[in-house]
C-alpha positions as CSV (number, residue, x, y, z in Angstrom):
1,M,129.7,61.0,-72.2
2,V,131.4,57.6,-71.7
3,E,130.4,54.2,-72.9
4,L,130.2,51.0,-70.8
5,L,129.6,47.9,-72.9
6,G,127.6,49.9,-75.4
7,L,125.6,51.8,-72.8
8,R,126.2,55.6,-72.8
9,I,126.6,57.3,-69.5
10,G,126.4,61.1,-69.3
11,G,126.2,63.8,-66.8
12,L,129.0,64.3,-64.2
13,S,130.0,63.4,-60.7
14,V,132.6,65.5,-58.9
15,G,133.2,64.8,-55.2
16,G,131.6,67.5,-53.0
17,V,130.4,69.5,-56.0
18,Q,127.7,67.7,-57.8
19,T,126.6,64.3,-59.0
20,C,124.1,63.6,-61.7
21,L,124.8,60.6,-63.9
22,T,122.4,59.9,-66.8
23,V,121.6,56.8,-68.8
24,P,119.8,58.3,-71.8
25,R,118.8,55.0,-73.4
26,W,116.8,54.2,-70.2
27,R,115.7,57.8,-69.5
28,L,117.2,57.3,-66.1
29,A,119.5,59.3,-63.9
30,F,121.2,58.8,-60.6
31,D,120.9,61.9,-58.3
32,V,120.5,65.5,-59.4
33,G,123.0,67.7,-57.7
34,R,122.6,70.8,-59.9
35,C,120.2,69.7,-62.7
36,P,122.5,69.7,-65.8
37,E,120.7,69.9,-69.1
38,A,121.4,66.1,-69.7
39,S,119.2,65.3,-66.8
40,V,116.0,67.0,-68.0
41,G,115.3,64.2,-70.5
42,C,115.4,61.6,-67.7
43,S,112.0,60.8,-66.5
44,T,113.1,58.6,-63.5
45,I,115.7,59.8,-61.0
46,L,117.1,57.4,-58.4
47,F,118.3,59.4,-55.4
48,T,121.0,57.8,-53.3
49,H,121.0,60.3,-50.4
50,S,120.0,63.8,-49.4
51,H,123.4,65.6,-49.4
52,M,123.0,68.9,-51.4
53,D,125.5,67.9,-54.1
54,H,123.2,64.9,-54.9
55,M,119.7,66.3,-54.4
56,G,120.0,70.0,-54.6
57,G,118.8,70.3,-58.2
58,V,115.6,68.4,-57.9
59,A,113.2,71.3,-57.8
60,S,114.8,72.8,-60.9
61,H,114.6,69.4,-62.7
62,C,110.9,69.2,-61.9
63,A,110.1,72.8,-62.9
64,T,112.1,72.5,-66.1
65,R,110.2,69.4,-67.3
66,A,106.9,71.1,-66.5
67,L,108.0,74.3,-68.4
68,R,108.7,72.1,-71.4
69,H,105.4,70.3,-71.1
70,M,107.1,67.0,-70.5
71,P,105.5,64.2,-68.4
72,P,105.9,64.5,-64.6
73,P,109.1,62.8,-63.5
74,V,109.3,59.9,-61.1
75,Y,111.6,60.4,-58.0
76,V,112.8,57.3,-56.2
77,V,114.1,58.1,-52.7
78,P,115.3,56.1,-49.7
79,R,112.2,55.2,-47.7
80,E,113.5,57.0,-44.7
81,D,113.7,60.3,-46.6
82,E,110.1,60.2,-47.9
83,R,108.5,62.7,-45.5
84,A,111.4,65.2,-45.7
85,F,111.4,65.0,-49.5
86,A,107.6,65.7,-49.6
87,D,108.0,68.6,-47.2
88,L,110.7,70.0,-49.5
89,F,108.3,70.2,-52.4
90,D,105.6,71.6,-50.3
91,V,107.8,74.6,-49.5
92,W,109.0,75.0,-53.1
93,R,105.3,74.9,-54.3
94,R,104.6,77.8,-52.0
95,L,107.7,79.7,-53.1
96,D,107.4,79.0,-56.8
97,R,103.6,79.4,-57.0
98,S,103.4,76.2,-59.2
99,D,102.3,72.6,-58.9
100,L,105.7,71.0,-59.6
101,P,104.0,67.7,-60.5
102,H,105.9,64.5,-60.0
103,T,105.5,61.0,-58.6
104,L,107.3,60.2,-55.4
105,V,108.4,56.5,-54.9
106,P,109.9,55.6,-51.5
107,L,112.0,52.5,-51.9
108,G,113.7,50.6,-49.1
109,I,116.0,47.6,-48.9
110,G,114.1,44.5,-50.1
111,D,111.8,46.6,-52.3
112,E,111.8,46.8,-56.1
113,H,110.7,49.4,-58.7
114,V,109.9,48.5,-62.3
115,L,111.0,51.1,-64.9
116,P,108.8,51.8,-68.0
117,N,111.2,49.7,-70.1
118,G,110.5,46.7,-67.9
119,M,113.9,46.7,-66.1
120,V,113.9,46.3,-62.3
121,V,115.5,48.6,-59.8
122,R,116.5,47.3,-56.4
123,P,118.3,49.3,-53.7
124,F,121.2,48.2,-51.5
125,R,122.7,49.8,-48.5
126,S,125.8,52.0,-49.1
127,P,127.8,52.8,-46.0
128,H,128.3,56.6,-45.9
129,R,128.3,59.4,-43.3
130,I,124.5,59.6,-43.6
131,L,121.8,57.2,-44.8
132,C,122.6,56.2,-48.4
133,Q,121.6,53.5,-50.8
134,G,122.9,52.4,-54.1
135,Y,120.9,50.8,-56.9
136,A,121.1,47.7,-59.1
137,V,119.2,47.9,-62.4
138,S,118.5,44.4,-63.9
139,S,117.0,43.2,-67.1
140,R,114.4,40.4,-67.2
141,K,114.1,37.9,-70.0
142,K,112.1,34.8,-70.5
143,K,114.1,31.7,-71.4
144,L,113.1,28.1,-72.2
145,R,113.4,25.8,-69.2
146,D,116.4,23.5,-69.4
147,E,114.2,20.3,-69.7
148,Y,112.6,21.7,-72.9
149,V,115.7,22.9,-74.7
150,G,116.2,20.9,-77.9
151,L,112.6,20.2,-78.5
152,E,110.9,21.2,-81.7
153,V,109.1,24.5,-81.6
154,A,105.8,22.8,-82.4
155,E,106.2,20.4,-79.4
156,V,107.1,23.2,-77.0
157,R,104.0,25.1,-78.2
158,R,101.8,21.9,-77.7
159,L,103.1,21.5,-74.1
160,A,102.5,25.1,-73.3
161,V,99.0,25.4,-75.0
162,D,97.5,21.9,-74.8
163,E,99.0,20.7,-71.5
164,G,99.3,24.1,-69.8
165,R,102.9,23.6,-68.8
166,D,105.1,26.6,-67.8
167,V,107.9,26.1,-70.3
168,T,109.8,29.3,-69.6
169,R,111.6,30.8,-66.7
170,V,112.5,34.4,-66.0
171,V,116.2,35.2,-66.0
172,E,117.5,38.4,-64.4
173,T,120.8,40.0,-65.3
174,P,122.2,42.9,-63.2
175,E,123.1,45.3,-66.0
176,L,124.3,48.2,-63.9
177,A,125.1,48.8,-60.3
178,F,125.6,52.3,-58.9
179,S,127.3,52.6,-55.5
180,G,126.3,56.1,-54.6
181,D,128.6,57.7,-52.0
182,A,130.0,54.8,-50.0
183,R,132.9,53.3,-48.1
184,I,134.6,50.3,-49.6
185,E,132.3,48.0,-47.7
186,V,129.8,48.5,-50.5
187,L,131.6,45.8,-52.3
188,E,130.3,43.3,-49.8
189,H,127.1,43.2,-51.8
190,E,127.4,40.5,-54.4
191,V,125.4,42.5,-57.0
192,V,127.9,45.3,-56.8
193,R,130.8,42.9,-57.6
194,T,129.0,41.0,-60.3
195,A,126.9,43.5,-62.2
196,R,127.9,43.7,-65.9
197,R,128.6,47.4,-65.4
198,L,129.6,49.1,-62.1
199,I,129.7,52.8,-61.3
200,L,131.8,53.0,-58.2
201,E,132.7,56.1,-56.3
202,C,136.4,56.6,-55.9
203,T,136.9,60.0,-54.5
204,F,140.6,59.9,-53.5
205,L,143.4,58.5,-55.6
206,D,146.7,59.0,-53.9
207,E,148.6,59.9,-50.7
208,R,147.2,63.5,-50.6
209,V,144.3,62.0,-48.7
210,S,145.0,58.9,-46.6
211,V,142.7,55.9,-46.5
212,E,141.8,56.7,-42.9
213,Q,140.8,60.3,-43.9
214,A,138.8,58.9,-46.8
215,R,136.9,56.5,-44.6
216,D,136.2,59.3,-42.1
217,K,134.6,61.3,-44.9
218,G,132.5,58.2,-46.0
219,H,134.3,57.7,-49.3
220,V,136.4,55.2,-51.2
221,H,140.2,55.5,-51.7
222,L,141.9,53.9,-54.7
223,D,144.2,52.0,-52.3
224,E,141.1,50.1,-51.1
225,V,140.0,49.3,-54.6
226,L,143.5,47.9,-55.4
227,E,143.4,45.7,-52.3
228,R,140.1,44.2,-53.5
229,A,140.8,44.1,-57.3
230,H,140.4,40.3,-57.3
231,L,136.8,40.6,-56.1
232,L,135.6,42.7,-59.1
233,E,134.0,40.5,-61.7
234,N,132.4,43.4,-63.5
235,E,133.0,43.6,-67.3
236,A,133.2,47.4,-67.2
237,I,133.8,49.8,-64.3
238,L,133.3,53.6,-64.2
239,L,135.1,55.4,-61.3
240,S,133.1,58.4,-60.3
241,H,132.9,61.2,-57.7
242,V,136.6,62.0,-58.0
243,S,137.7,64.9,-55.9
244,P,138.2,68.2,-57.8
245,R,141.7,68.4,-56.3
246,Y,142.7,66.1,-59.3
247,R,143.0,67.3,-62.8
248,R,141.7,65.2,-65.8
249,G,145.2,64.3,-67.1
250,E,146.4,63.6,-63.6
251,V,143.5,61.1,-63.0
252,R,144.4,59.2,-66.2
253,R,148.1,59.1,-65.2
254,I,147.4,57.8,-61.7
255,L,145.1,55.1,-63.0
256,D,147.6,54.0,-65.7
257,A,150.4,53.8,-63.1
258,R,148.5,52.2,-60.2
259,L,145.9,49.8,-61.7
260,P,147.0,46.3,-62.7
261,V,146.6,45.7,-66.4
262,G,143.7,43.3,-66.0
263,L,141.7,45.9,-64.1
264,R,142.9,49.0,-66.0
265,E,141.5,47.7,-69.3
266,R,138.0,47.5,-67.6
267,V,138.1,50.8,-65.9
268,Q,137.2,54.3,-67.1
269,P,137.2,57.5,-65.0
270,M,134.3,60.0,-65.1
271,L,136.2,63.1,-65.9
272,A,133.4,65.6,-66.8
273,G,133.4,68.5,-64.4
274,L,137.0,68.0,-63.2
275,P,139.5,70.8,-63.9
276,V,141.5,70.6,-67.1
C-alpha cells in the first residue's frame, strides 16, 4: 500500500504478470489481472484493455463478490470491447453454472461515468500495442461565482431564492489519472500531466531494454520520462508496471540515481509483486 497525497493505493502492477491497482476509499480498482484479495472490496473496476494480465481475473472477482453476498460489481470497459466482454461472461456462466451478476458499462472517448461517490470518470486514449484507454477521476464541487464572493450570506441567499439567480458554479479537479499500458505519448493529454495524482506505467528503467525496444512493446522507458520531466505538473506520481527483471531495492537505487531532485521527491514506485 502506498499513499499519494493522503489517498491510499493498494494492489500491485508488475509488467507482463498482473495489474490490479485499488483505491479503497473510492471502492475503485483499475484492471483485475489475477483478482488479488484487495480487489474484492472494490465495487467498480475500470478496465484499460483486454490483455490477460489486466483482465484475466474478472470472472473470479465477480464470483467472489457473489459468494460473499456483496452487491454486483460495475465493470467499465472500452466501448470497442463491449461485445467480447459480454461473450466472455456468457461462456463463464455456462461453465460455472452461476449467474455471475454484474453491470457492464461500455465507455468511449468523450463519455463519462459517475461513481457512487459523485466523482466523474472520463477515459482518454493510451497508445499501446492494442486498443487501450486510461482514466481520469475528477471531483466536482460547487463554488460561489466570482461576482458574488464577498457578499453577506443573507444577500447571497436572497439573490438565489428571491431572484432565482444561479450563484454557484461547478468546479472539477482531476484527482487521479491512470495511464494504463501506454507509450510515452500518453503525456500529450493535458489531464495526464496536470492531475493532482498520476499513476504512470514505466516498465523499463535502464539500458537492459532500449527505448526502441520499449516502444515496440508499447511501454514507457524511464529515459523518456526524464526527457519530459519538465512537463509533469502532478503533485504526486506513482510509477507502476515495472518489469519483474528489476528487484525492489534496485528500483529504488535507479530512481535515486537518475531522477532529478525536484521530480524524485514527487515520485514513488509501486514495488508490490516485484522480487525482493
